N, C-alpha and C positions, 0 to 999 in steps of 0.2 A: 320110051319118050316120058310119058307118066312118071317113071322111076326117076327116069333122070331129072324132072322138073322139080319132084319132090328133093331131092339129094340139093340141089342149087338152092332152094329157097330154105332149107335146112342149114345150109352153109352161110347164108347171106343173114339170117336169125344168129346163128351161133358170134359171127364177124359183131354185129351190131350188138350184142351182148356183149362181147369183150371190149368194146368202144364204150361205151356206157358205163363199163368195171373200171376201168380207164379214169372217166369221170368222176366218180364216187366210190374213191377209195376209203379203207375202213378206217373210222375216227382214231388218231393217237391215243394212248392211255394220257398224257396229259392234260390234251382237250378235253377228254369226258373229264378227270378230275377238276378240273379248272370250270368248267359248267356245273360240274355239281355243287362245287366249292359256293359257287356265286350263286346259283338258285337257292341253295339251303341259307346264306348270308340274308337276302331277300326275304325269307320266311324267318330267321334270326333262330333254325334250329340249333342251338347251341351245343347240344349235348351232342348231335350227330357230327357237328361238325371239332366237339373235342376229342372225339373218337380217331378222327381222319387227322389232327394236326402235325402226329408224329410222321405221316408219308408224306405228305409234303415237301416237292423239292422247292430250291431255291427260286427256280424258275416259276414256278406254281403260284407262289406266296409273292412274288415279284408281280405278274398279271393279274392277280387278284387288289393289292393295293392299286395298283393302277386304274383298274376298273371300277374302283369304291374313291379314289382320292378325294370325289367330292364329297363324301360323307365320312367327314373325320374321327366320328363316334364308332362307326361302322371299321372303320381303320384302325382306330385304337382297340378296339373290345377283341380284335383278331387279334392285334400285336400281343395285346397281354395275355390270351391263350397260348399264343405258338412260345412266348416267352416261358410261359410256367413248364414247358416241354425243350424247348431248345434254351440255350445260355445265354445265345446273342444271335441275331438273324447274321447269314453269312454274305446276303447282299448287300452290299454298299448303297444300291440304289432303293431296296426296299428299307432302308434305313433311314434315306434320306427324305421317303415318301411320308413314314410317321413321323421325322423330327416336322415336317410341314404341318400335317395335323395337330401333333402338340402344340407348336405353336401358334398356330389359329384357334385352338379351344386355352390357348393362355395357359396352358401347364408347361412353363418356363424351365419350373426344376429338373423335369423327366427327361426334356427336350436335351439342358445343356447337360445332363448324365449321359444321354445317349452319345452326343459329340464325343464327349471327354473320353469314352468308351472306345469310339474308332479311333481317337487320338492315340490311345495307352496300349489298347487290347489290340486292337487291327492294327497299329503304327501309320493310319492314314493322315497323310500329312492337310494342314487346312487347306490350302487351294486344292486339292484330292476332294476335300470332302463338297469344297466351294462347286465345283467344275459338277459335282451330281447333283445338289442343290438346285443350279440352276438350270440342268439338263430337265429336273424333273418339278420347275417351276410352272406354276399356270395361274394366269393374272386372275382367272375368275371363280379360283378356288383357294389360294395361298396368300402368303401378306409378306412383307418388307419385313417385318419383326424377324423372320427368320436368318438374315443377317446378320441383323443386329446380336441377336442369340451367339451365334458362330464367332462374332469378335468377343463377346463375353467370355464365353469356353476358352477361347485363345489363352484370353489374360487369366483368368483361372487356374489355367495349366500351367503359366506361366512362358507362355510364346510369344514373346511381344512383338520378332520377327514375321510372326503370323498371323496375328492378327491385322499389322500393318501391310501385310500383302495383301490381306482377304479384302481391307477396305480399298487399295487400289487397284487391284481386280476388278472389284464391283465397279470404280469410276472407269475403267476401259469399257466394262462391257453397258456403261448406261444406267446403272443402278446405284443409288445412293444410300449407304446408312444413316442413319437418324443422329439426332445430335447425343440421343442416349449412348450409343455407339461410341461416339468418339469422345464422349467422357466418361466412359468406361473403361476406355483404351491410355485415354490421359490420368485416370486416376490410376491404373496398375502400374505407368513409367514414374509417376512420381513418387508411389507407396516404395517401390525399389531404388529410389534414390537416383535414378537416371532423371535428373532435372534439366540437363541439357539437353534431350533428348525430348521429353516433357514441351521445351519452350520451342525446338523447329516442329514437331507437330502441332502446337497449339498455332504457329503462326501460320502454318498450311491451313488447316482447317479452317483457320477467318479466312483465307486469303477465298476458298470456297464458296462463300458467302453466307455460311451458317451461321444461325443467330443466337447468343451466348445466353443460355438462361441461369438460373441462380446457383444449380449444380457446377456449371463450367466456371462462374465467380469466384466460387469457393477452393476450385482448385487451384486457380491463379493465384488466391489469398494463400493458399496451403504450402507453393512452390515458394509465393515469395517468401513466406516467414521460416519456409528449409535454408533459405540463402540468406536467412537472418537480416532481410528486407524489409522491417516490418513498417516504416512510413510507404515506402512504395504498397504496401499490403493495404495500409488505412488509405491510400490514394482510391486504389479497385473496390473499395469499399462505398465511395462517395459516387465513383462512377457508374456504379449499381445503382445508387440514389438515382441520379441524374439521367437514366435510361429508364427508370421507370421499374426497375427489379427489386423488389422487396428481397435483402437478405433475411437470413434465417436462422435460430439461434446458434447453428452449425459454426456460420460466418465468423458470429462474434468470439466463439468457443477458440476459434483456430489464432483471431487475433488477439486475443487474452495469454493464451498459449505462446503466441510466437513473442511476444512481449517480452514474457516471464522466462523465456529461454536466450534474450540480451540480456535479463537483468533488469528491463526498463520497469519495475513493479509499479512504481507511481502511474507509471502510463496504463499497465492493466489494468489497475486499481479504477483509473477515470473510465475507463471504456466499461468495464461491469455498471459502474455506478450512472452511466450514461447509456448505457441502452435503452431503455423506455424512450429516450428522448431523439435519439438519432433514429429509430425506426419508428417514429411517431406512435409510439404506442403499440406497436404491432408483434413485437418480440420482446420477452421479459428473460433475464437471467435462468438458468437452470442451473442443478446438481453440479451437469459435467462443467459449467462456467466456472464454479466457486472451487472445486477441486482444483480446476487448471491454476488457479490463482494461487490458494492455500499452497499446492506442489512447489508453485516458484518461490516463495516466501522460505520453505521449509530446505529446499535447495540451495537455497542462498544465505543458510543459518539462522534466519531470522520464524523462529521455531513460534515463538510467543506472535509474532505480528500475524503468523496462520492461525493460533488458538484464539487470536482477536477477531479475525475475520469469520470462525467459525461461528462466534455467537452474533455477528452479524447477518452471516448467511440465514440461521436458526429466525432471525427475527425478521427477513423476508419471507418466511413462509417454506424455508427448504430444507427439505428433512438430508441431514448426513447420513451419507451411504457408507458401505465395507471399506471404499476406496477412499474417503476421506479420512475416514481413522488411521486406516493404514499408511497414507501419505503422513499424517503426524506422530504415527511410533514409527514411522522410518525416520523424518524429521530429528526426533528426540535421540534416537537409536545413532544416527549419526554423530550428533552432538555431545554422545557420550553419556546423555542424561537417561537411564535406563530405568529409576523409579518414576520418572513422567512415561516414560513410556509404557511401562507395565501399569499405571493410572489411566491411560486412554484405552488399554486394553479393556482393564474394568467399566469403564464409562461406556463404553461399546456394547459389552455385555447385558449392561442395564438398562440398555435400547433397544435389546433384544436382537442383537446383532451377531450372530455369530464372527469369531477370527478365521481366515482364510488361509491358506499354506502360507499365503506372501508374507501375511503380519506374523507366523509365526517364525518363517525364514528370516525376517530380517532381525528379531529378537535375538534368536540363537546366532546369528552371524556374530553379533555385535557381542555376545556374551564370549562366544570364543576370540574374539577380537582383545577383550579384557581379561582373557585368560582364566573363567569360569568356565573349565570343562564340564564340570559337575551339574554347574546350573543349567549348561546347554542341553547337557542329556536328559535332565529333568524335565526341561519345556518338551523335547521331544517325546518324553512319555506320554508328557500334557495332553499333546497332540494325535498320538496313537489313539488313546481313553476316548477322545472325543470325537473318535472317528473321522478324522482330517487327514486325507493321505497324502502321506510325504511323495511332495515331486521330484523331479531332475535335479532341481535347483538343492531341496532341502539336500538330498546326499550328497550332490556336488560341498554346500558349506561344511556339512559333517565334517568332509575328508579333510578340505582345504583348511576347517578351525580344527582336527587332531592334527595337521601335519606342520600347521602353523605352532601349536602348543608341544611340538616333539614328541609325537605319539602317532608318529609312520608307520609302526607295527598294527596297531590300534585301525589307524585310516583303511590299511590293505587288509586287515579279517573284515571287515565294515564293506568294504567295495566287494572283496569273493562273495560275502551273504548276498550283498543285494546283485551283480552279477547269475547268481546261481537260483535268482526267483526271477531271471528274465526281467528285471526292471530295468535295464539300462540298456538304450536303443542305438547310440553315438557314441565318439570318441570323446564327449567334454570332461565327462569326470575321470575317465582315464589319462587326459591330459596334465589333470592336476597334479593326480599323482605320478606320474614321468616325469614332468615338472622337479618335485620336490625331490624324487630320489635321486636326478641328475644334479639337484643345488647340493644335494648330500655325499655326492660323488660316489652314487650308486648306478654308474650306468649300465650296470651287469644286471640288476634289479629291475631295470625300466625297459634293457631290452626284453627281459623275460615277461614283463607286463604287455607290452607290443606284441610278442608273441602269442600270448593269451587272447589278444584281442582279435588276431585272426585264426585262431582255432573256434570261435566264437562268431565266425562272421562278420564281427566290426572292421569295418575299413579305416587305417588310420589316415589322417585326413594331414593339411601342410601344416599344423601347429603341433602335430605329433611329429612330424619330419624334424622341422624347425628345432624343437625343443633337443632331441636327441644330438642332431649338427651342434646345437650350441654346448650339451652335456658334454663330450668327446670333442670339442675345442677347448673347453676350458680344464679340460682333463689333461689332454696334452695329446692326445690320441688323431692326430688330425689326418691319417691315414682311412680310420675308422668314419670320420667324419665325410670324408669324399666317398666311402661305400654309400651312404645312408643318402646323401646327393644325387649319387649314380639310383639308386632306387626311386626316389621322387623322378626322376626324367623318366623310370622305366615303366611307371602309374601313369607317366602321363599328365602330371601337374606340372604348373609352373612355379620353379622357384620363385622367391619374392625379396623383398630387401633385406628381411631379418636373417633369412639363410644366409645371402651373400656376406650381411657382415658379421655373422658367426663365423663365417669361415673364414673371413678377414681377418677376425681376432684373431683365431687359431693360429694363420698363417704366422702373425707379427709377434705371437708369444713364443713361437716355434726360433724365431728369428728368422723366418723366411719371408723377408721384409720387400727383398726385391720381385718374389712372386708375389705377393700383397699389391706391391707397385703395377704389376700388370692387369690383377685383378681390378683394379680400379680404375685404369684407362679403358677397361675393357667396359666398366659400369658404366664410366662417363659417356661411351658410345651408344650406349642405350638408354641412359637418362635416368637410370636406376641408381641414384645415389642421394643420401642426405648428409646432415652435421656430423652423426655419427658415424658410417663410412670415413668422412676423413678425419673425426679423432683418435678414430681408430688407429689409421695409419700413421696419424701422426704419435701416437703412441709407442706405436713400430718403431718409428724411426729414433724415438728418445729410449727405448730399450736396446735397439742396436748399436746406441752413443752416436748416431748420423745427425750433429748439431744444425749443420749446417741446411742439410733437408728438411728438418724439422720446422726451421726459422722459416726457408722458403714457403715451406706447404701454410705456413701460418697466414705471411702474408698475401699468397695466393688467395687463401680462403676469403681474405678480406677486401680483395680486389674484386673478387668476383662474386662479391656481394653472399657468400656462404653464409648460413647465419653465424656465426661466429657464438660459443654460450658459454658458461661457466668450467663447464667440464674442459673445455679448449683452452681455456689459460689455467684450468688447474693442473691439468697433464704439465704443459711450461712450465709451471710455477715449482712442480715437483721435483721437474726436471731441472732446474735450476738449482734447488735445494741442495738434490743429489752431489751436483757439479763444485758445491761451496759456493756458488754466484748469486749471495744474498740479498745484496743491491739490487741486482737486477730481477731479483724474485718479487723484491718490493717494488719495482717500477713497472713489473709487469702487473700488482695487483693496480696500481694507482690508474695504470690506461685501463683496466677493468671496470674500474669506477666511472672513469672519466666517461666508456662507452656505453654507458647506463647499466651495466650487467653489475650486480650483486654479488662480492664474497659469499661463498657459504660456509657450512660447517668444515669441508675438507680443506679449503684456502687456508680457515684460521688454523685447525688441526698443522698440514703441512706447514706454512709459516711459522709457527710458532714452536714446533718440535726443532725444525732448524736452527733458529735463533739461540734457542736455547743451550743447544751443544756450541753455539759459535759467539756468541755477544751476551751483554750484561745482561744481569736482572734488572736494569733500568729500561732498557731497550727491549725485554720481553712485556714489560709491563706497559711501554709506551704503545706497542702497537699491538695488545691487546686492547687497550681504551680506544685506540683509532678506529679500528674493526668494529668494535661495541658500537661506537658514536655514529657507524654508517648503517647499524641497522642488523651487524652479522649476528647470531646466533651462537654463542658459544657452545663446542661441544663439552660436556660435562665433565669427562672424563677426565679429557686434555686440562682444561682448566684448575679440576682438583691435585691432578700431579705435577702438573708445571709451574702454573701461573699464581695460584694460591700460595705454593711454598717459595718464591719470588717474592711476592708482596710481604711477605713475612720475612723475610730475607733482606728488605729494604727498609721492612719497619713500618708500613704503610698501613696494615692490617691484624687482626688477631683472630682466634677461635671463635 
């Protein structure tokens, strides 16, 4: 009896122990690790934590970050130590908590870097990142600036649609980005020349009730100046003043530059001189303001006015910088005044300013234009001696300059040297050489250069393909041109109008004008055509002797308001002359003039060469005088070989 009772009690004790064991299971390794990290973080035992970081799982890291999300400095310190042993956190949730902490501590650059890393390395979309940022958002510990940072990261990454989708999603969720985020988004749109999209987004922003600030108004002015609407831009300036928003020097700089872009230099000068009055003395011109005006003068060929304003700039107490002198050097170089350009370079050095690669590139380019290859080489040596590294534009200028002066072999040797030093990153300089090889009817050499690009991992762009197609078409190898066209489609690039016009030209020269007609009809269906398209087809009709179709197309061009130009008339005038219809050709020239289109050197040469064969010396001289009086610049060779002998023949001139 006693033994039975003892056994029963022992069994009950075992059952109770078993139940108790089920209630108090052995703690998981992850829980122990999590608690250990938390304890050591609170006691700031960083050495111990450094030893543990390599063993921490994504789950533990996320739990720790979540636990300390209100202590931003602790989160960031741990993140820094973890990042030293891991290239990047694998958990998007952990990354988003770190982003919240970085933004809360105003460490925006690191937050931007981390967001861009998530988009680039991990392939997370902006909306995926936003979703987790919202999940890890805590009103007590985080701020809305994190959403502004995400929008900015999208614009810096070039993801316009991503930036807008973030703004839209936040609005649906009841959150709002600040005016700064909108400004950042709008700035991106206008910088990538998506001005139409800019205006749509600007109107949407205003409709939400956002109050524009000086940066918003500056963007509106910038967009209007890009559209050459300077008067509307100035009206925005006055709207700013009426709203009590003081413009800054950037506002005026954009207006000055905008006026210069459309050739309104007097307006630009008045703006510069009246900045203080307009802004009630709050804004004064700076070096950038003056550089904009000097650049405007130089681009319109008024370098002397630019120099005069340089003196005025110095009188205002503003110091010219490298950009100022570089602009003047470019102005003198474009005008062919290299001695003055060198004088400006010397003045620059005397002021303690060192010419940069832009200055050297400008002068080297002009030396090649003037055929001074040795001078250009000497200047390149001087550039290297002064430890000014040639950039990709320098290399391109050198290669183009050598080709321009008939030294293609030297250009290819120089290019090979540059490529072997890994100084070429894209197809830009390759395209220059491919273009010159094609123009020299060396399409085989051009194709070899394309192959060398592929071998070195450089991807041909649309310009490369366009150049090759044009080269094959001009060579008469239309089948090879179509093969290159197929390559464009294979690499998923969209053929542009230049490609189609080149193929059209090849078809017309191969007397495949019927196929060319079909291509033009296809292009019309996609609105992908211009005056060159029609001129090419017109020339094709003329080559094929289809006079009725040529005249019908010419009348159609005028009827459909397609910009008929001097090339259009020259094609028909040349055709009439070949048929011996000199009078019709002259009538076409008269029609050309009445339409406000000035005959050019080609018109002059075509008509005079034909009349010289068919008509008297008096008619040749009469036509010459008629065209010169209407501003046509005679072709020197034609004048010497045809007109001058005829003048002597009728006794109107002498040597």
